[in-house]
C-alpha positions in Angstrom: -76.1 -49.7 55.7 -76.9 -50.2 52.0 -78.9 -46.9 52.1 -75.9 -45.0 53.4 -73.6 -46.7 50.8 -76.0 -45.6 48.0 -76.2 -42.1 49.4 -72.4 -41.9 49.6 -72.0 -43.2 46.0 -74.7 -40.9 44.5 -74.0 -37.7 46.4 -70.6 -37.7 48.1 -68.4 -39.6 45.6 -69.1 -37.2 42.6 -68.1 -34.3 44.8 -64.9 -35.9 45.9 -64.1 -36.7 42.2 -64.7 -33.1 41.1 -62.7 -31.7 44.0 -59.9 -34.2 43.4 -59.7 -33.3 39.7 -59.7 -29.6 40.6 -56.9 -29.9 43.1 -54.8 -32.1 40.8 -55.2 -29.5 38.0 -54.4 -26.7 40.4 -51.3 -28.3 41.6 -50.0 -28.9 38.1 -49.9 -25.2 37.4 -46.6 -23.5 38.3 -46.9 -19.9 39.1 -44.7 -17.3 37.3 -43.8 -15.7 40.6 -43.8 -16.9 44.2 -46.9 -15.8 46.1 -45.0 -15.6 49.4 -42.1 -13.6 48.1 -41.9 -9.8 48.8 -43.5 -8.0 45.8 -40.6 -5.5 45.7 -38.0 -8.3 45.2 -39.8 -10.1 42.4 -38.7 -9.1 38.9 -41.8 -8.4 36.8 -42.0 -10.4 33.6 -43.4 -8.2 30.9 -43.1 -8.0 27.2 -42.7 -4.7 25.5 -45.9 -3.3 24.0 -45.8 -1.0 21.1 -47.7 2.2 21.6 -50.0 3.0 18.8 -49.9 6.6 17.7 -53.4 7.5 16.6 -52.1 10.5 14.6 -49.7 8.2 12.6 -52.5 6.3 10.8 -55.0 9.2 10.8 -56.9 7.6 13.7 -58.7 5.2 11.4 -58.4 2.2 13.8 -59.6 4.2 16.7 -62.4 5.8 14.7 -63.5 2.4 13.4 -63.6 1.0 16.9 -65.5 4.0 18.2 -67.9 3.9 15.2 -68.7 0.2 16.0 -69.3 0.9 19.7 -71.4 4.0 19.2 -73.4 2.7 16.2 -72.0 5.3 13.9 -72.0 4.6 10.1 -69.1 2.5 8.9 -68.2 0.5 5.8 -69.5 -3.1 5.5 -68.6 -5.2 2.5 -70.8 -7.9 0.9 -68.6 -10.3 -1.1 -70.6 -11.3 -4.1 -70.5 -15.1 -3.9 -70.9 -15.7 -7.6 -67.9 -15.5 -9.9 -69.0 -13.6 -13.0 -67.9 -15.2 -16.2 -68.4 -14.2 -19.8 -66.7 -14.0 -23.1 -65.3 -10.9 -24.8 -67.1 -10.0 -27.9 -65.6 -11.0 -31.3 -62.8 -13.1 -29.6 -62.4 -16.5 -28.1 -61.3 -15.0 -24.8 -63.1 -15.3 -21.5 -63.1 -12.9 -18.6 -64.0 -13.7 -15.0 -64.2 -11.4 -12.0 -65.5 -11.2 -8.5 -66.8 -8.2 -6.7 -67.4 -6.9 -3.2 -70.2 -4.3 -2.6 -69.5 -1.6 -0.1 -72.3 -0.3 2.1 -71.7 2.7 4.3 -74.3 2.7 7.1 -75.0 1.8 10.7 -74.2 -1.9 11.3 -77.9 -2.9 11.7 -78.9 -1.2 8.5 -75.9 -2.4 6.6 -76.6 -6.0 7.6 -80.2 -5.6 6.4 -78.9 -4.2 3.1 -76.6 -7.2 2.7 -79.5 -9.5 3.3 -81.3 -7.8 0.4 -78.2 -8.3 -1.8 -78.0 -11.9 -0.8 -81.7 -12.4 -1.7 -81.3 -10.7 -5.1 -77.9 -12.1 -6.0 -79.2 -14.4 -8.7 -81.4 -11.7 -10.3 -78.6 -9.2 -10.3 -75.9 -11.5 -11.9 -77.1 -11.0 -15.5 -77.5 -7.3 -15.0 -73.9 -7.0 -13.7 -72.7 -9.0 -16.7 -74.6 -6.7 -19.0 -72.3 -3.9 -17.9 -69.3 -5.6 -19.6 -71.0 -5.8 -23.0 -69.0 -4.1 -25.7 -65.8 -3.8 -23.6 -62.7 -5.1 -25.2 -59.9 -7.0 -23.5 -57.7 -3.8 -23.6 -60.4 -1.8 -21.9 -61.0 -4.4 -19.2 -57.3 -4.8 -18.5 -56.7 -1.1 -18.2 -57.1 0.6 -14.8 -59.5 3.2 -16.2 -61.6 0.5 -17.8 -62.0 -1.3 -14.5 -62.8 1.9 -12.7 -65.5 2.6 -15.4 -66.8 -0.9 -14.9 -67.0 -0.5 -11.2 -68.9 2.8 -11.5 -71.3 1.3 -14.0 -72.0 -1.7 -11.8 -72.6 0.6 -8.8 -75.0 2.9 -10.7 -76.8 -0.1 -12.1 -77.2 -1.7 -8.7 -78.6 1.4 -7.1 -81.0 2.1 -10.0 -82.2 -1.5 -10.0 -82.6 -1.6 -6.2 -84.7 1.6 -6.4 -86.9 0.2 -9.2 -87.5 -2.9 -7.1 -88.6 -0.9 -4.1 -85.4 -0.7 -2.0 -83.6 2.6 -1.3 -80.3 2.8 -3.1 -77.6 1.9 -0.6 -74.5 0.7 -2.6 -71.7 3.1 -1.8 -69.0 1.5 -3.9 -68.1 -1.7 -5.9 -64.7 -3.2 -5.6 -63.3 -5.8 -8.1 -61.5 -8.3 -5.9 -60.4 -10.7 -8.7 -60.1 -10.2 -12.5 -58.8 -12.6 -15.0 -58.9 -12.8 -18.8 -58.0 -16.2 -20.4 
């Protein structure tokens, strides 16, 4: 008798508890429509869905999704984690900016490139700051000045990566934040 009780407590009771919890959860759900009603009589509950016109946005969203699925090249961005801070020559003003590096390649190669950038981040920081040497506050605040700075940083990164044994892979540099105080 004690053996049957142990067997029941060890093997039957857990099953009963699980089935009881399942049925209690199942009964607590109220369906949106009656299963037994005629499907033709039931009003369908739907929310309007906007149709996306691929021609309206140039097909960029569809092209990006297709590129990701097919392994085609696409843009990947490496946000440089270090805020670059320095002072403007002959003034008491400081500048600080953050950058994101764009890589245009297949996802697996872009991820490898970003790993290289993460490994070399500390070595590249002073080289990036050197690109701002000699720039005045007016130049840094102007749109043309920031475009020049972005191009100089991109060229320097590619040249440095090539010198250090990596193929140049930086497609663009974007300044995500820029402040002069």
